C-alpha positions, 0 to 999 in steps of 0.5 A, a space after each residue: 500503549 506506544 508502538 516502539 514499546 511494544 516493537 519486542 512483540 511487533 517486531 518487522 517480521 510481522 510487517 513490512 516495516 520498523 514501525 508498528 501500525 495500530 492495526 497490527 498492534 491491536 490484532 493477535 499474528 493471524 499465521 496458518 502452516 507452511 508449506 510442506 509437499 506439492 500442491 494441485 487445485 483450481 485457483 492459486 493466490 499468491 498475497 495473504 492482504 485483503 485483495 487475496 484474501 476478498 477474492 479467496 472467499 467469493 471464489 470458495 463461495 462460488 464452489 472454487 478449489 483454493 489455496 492462499 499463499 502469504 509470504 509473510 503472515 495474514 496483512 502483514 504486507 501493506 493492508 496491515 499499514 492502511 489507515 482503512 477509509 472505505 469511500 467513493 470519494 476517490 484520491 483523484 478528482 472526478 472531473 480528471 477522470 471525466 476528462 481522461 475516461 468520459 463521462 460514461 467511465 466517471 459513473 462506473 467508477 463511482 458505482 464501483 466503489 460504492 459496490 465495494 463498500 456495500 460489498 464489505 458490509 454485506 460480507 461483515 454482516 454475513 459473517 458476523 465479523 467483529 471489525 468496528 465497521 460503521 457508516 460515516 460522512 466523508 468531507 473533502 475541503 481545499 489545500 491551501 493550493 487549490 482552487 475554489 472552482 474546483 470544489 463547486 466542479 467536483 460537486 457538480 461532477 459527483 452528482 453527474 456519476 450519481 454520488 449522494 453529495 453536497 457542498 457545506 459552508 463548514 467542516 464538521 470537526 474541523 479547528 481553524 477553518 472559519 469559513 472553509 467549504 467542503 464537499 460531503 460524501 454521505 454513505 462512506 464507512 471505516 473499519 478494523 481491518 485486521 480484524 476484518 482479515 481474521 474473521 476472512 480467514 477464518 472463513 475461508 477455511 470454514 469452507 475449505 480453502 487452505 492458507 499458507 503463511 511464511 510461504 515465499 512464492 516465486 517463477 509464477 507462470 501459468 501452471 503455477 509458482 514454486 513455493 518455499 521450494 514445493 510446486 503449487 500448480 493451479 488453472 488459475 494465478 491471483 497475484 495480489 501482492 500491492 505490487 506484481 511480482 510476476 511482471 518484469 516491466 509493463 505493468 512497471 511503466 503504468 503504475 509507482 510507488 510512494 511512501 506515505 506517512 501516518 501519525 496516530 494519537 489519542 482525543 477524548 471521547 466524543 470530541 469528534 465525529 466519526 467522520 473521514 475528512 481529506 484535502 484536495 493536495 498540493 497542487 504545487 507538489 513535484 510529485 506527479 500524485 500530488 499528496 494530500 493528507 486524510 483523517 479519520 478516528 477509531 475506537 481505542 478504548 473506554 476513554 479515548 478515540 485514536 485520531 490517524 492522520 496520514 499524508 506528506 507522500 513521496 517516490 519510494 526511495 526518493 525520501 530527500 529528493 525534495 530535501 525533506 527527510 522522513 523524520 521531519 516529514 513526521 513532524 510537517 503531518 504532525 503540525 497540520 494534523 494539530 492545526 485543524 485537530 487541536 484536541 490531539 493529546 500531546 503525546 503520539 501513539 503510533 507512527 508508521 509508514 506505508 507504501 500505494 501503487 500510484 497508476 498515472 491515470 488514477 484507476 488500479 488495474 484489476 483484471 487479467 495480467 497482459 498478456 496472459 489468459 489465465 494470470 490475474 493481478 490487483 494492483 494500482 490501488 492508489 489511495 483507495 485500495 480497501 475498495 480497490 481491492 474489494 473491486 479486484 475480487 469482485 472482476 476476477 471471481 467474476 472472470 474466472 467463473 465465467 461472468 462478464 462484470 460490467 467493472 472489467 474494461 474500465 480496469 482493465 490492465 491492458 488499457 492504454 490511456 493516451 491522454 494522460 501522456 505528459 503525467 506518464 512522461 514524467 514518471 518514466 523520466 523520473 524512473 531513469 534519472 534513478 539509474 545515475 546512482 550508478 556512476 555517482 558516489 555514495 553518501 556513505 564513506 566508511 563503514 566505521 562511521 555507520 552507528 548501531 541500527 542504520 544502514 546505507 548504500 558505499 562505493 566499492 570501485 564500480 560497486 555498489 555495497 548495501 550495509 547495515 550494522 546490528 545492534 550487536 554491531 555486526 556489520 551485514 553487506 548485500 549487492 545494492 543493485 535491486 534484483 528486479 531490474 538493476 536500480 540502485 537500493 537506497 537506506 530507509 532509516 524510518 522503516 530500516 529496510 533496502 528501498 527501491 527508487 526505480 520500482 518500489 521493492 524493498 528489503 529488509 536489513 537481512 536483505 530479504 525481500 519484502 516489497 515486490 516486484 522483486 521476487 529474490 532476496 539481495 545478493 549477500 557478499 562476505 566481509 572482513 570486518 576488521 579493516 572494512 573490506 569486501 569480498 564477494 560470497 559467489 559470483 561477481 556483480 
């Protein structure tokens, strides 16, 4: 089924964007009750993606009393927009990790991601979850801008780190790549992420855990949080919201939000092996993250598999910084995919984008939030969100139950990595430069120029106003100032959202927050439709 034709069924209210992923489209909405009273519990978990649900499940098995709250529905955040690779082949090279953290830490990183895959497989088995989990091989091959010697260097470091890797003279399944060597990773895996979350949700409730959906958490402190106006008190608080919503600035200097794009189309069954493919990324990219391509198969029906291909990343809210629109990014991704996988059928079945948090030193942040004794975070998923989130659940479950986890120091959110000062400076400089939007003129000159289903930012004196014209031709207006730290938001025409280019907060067309770190909605503004002039609803900017 084409995701656009199913849009009325799977609207943006159940996923963080206008485009619908295959996972969302092929799974019934996973919903629970809304909050209706104050709650007191041992552990409050905020976030209903893979990080929050895995943490809840493990803590319940350890005998803890757990309540989980999710702003939307289960998996409606970034977990439902992944491509669900389960891999210890990290998107930053092991030779880089060894240089930054040392040989022992690179080994721990490899071991932890391998253990995370094992943990997911264990949960699938013990709960008998029907989520198409399978072990597959992964193949890393060079981007045209990368050097052959780097593939050999990665091979040697992965061997030292204890991974089962080997160099192949060609890439299995890849067309138009004669004499293209690759680094093969054994014992990787894949699954249907939303079906996995469905199984976890059922297990959590059967173990006595309580899950609330459509439950917005704010005012997060060491005592708990306010959820839909009710007080949820807890001894331990876990913030598993992709980007921490309890932190004003500290973590947002250590990681930065990127948009990544995905296409999916049918191929006849048997044309390709189930496997994971990645290139090594554009070494000449203006972006610190050096975007790469990533591909896998998923079962679709009796006749077809679904080829899922991603890449073409850019900083959130900065799609036009390198002169490439979202539409063109999908086109470039499709062209790249068809070159290597020509069996892809003519009409694409899905396209969507997602948001990843890229830590400047390449490893996620999982553990106690800096400065807090009982607030924990899971963030910095980079391109390995499924395994990073699972590692985070393992670390935090151990921490809350008084066990020293062997990986907790490596992923400690309070760590400072001095060897990445150049990349850190580039990202901070990029973030700071976005505040120039306060003094530059906006692209949208008049709301009369705005077609239905589109938005933009318009200047009104010194004010910046976000406007969106609905399909009934009504006009909605909000302050264009992100309530997190005052950056000017930008219109995302692809996912129909307003995105903050500084720290990655995102807002729907009705102004409601759909991605942190912002906790509150955009400030609404009353407008006079006929004259397109603006009046404040409440206080001035």
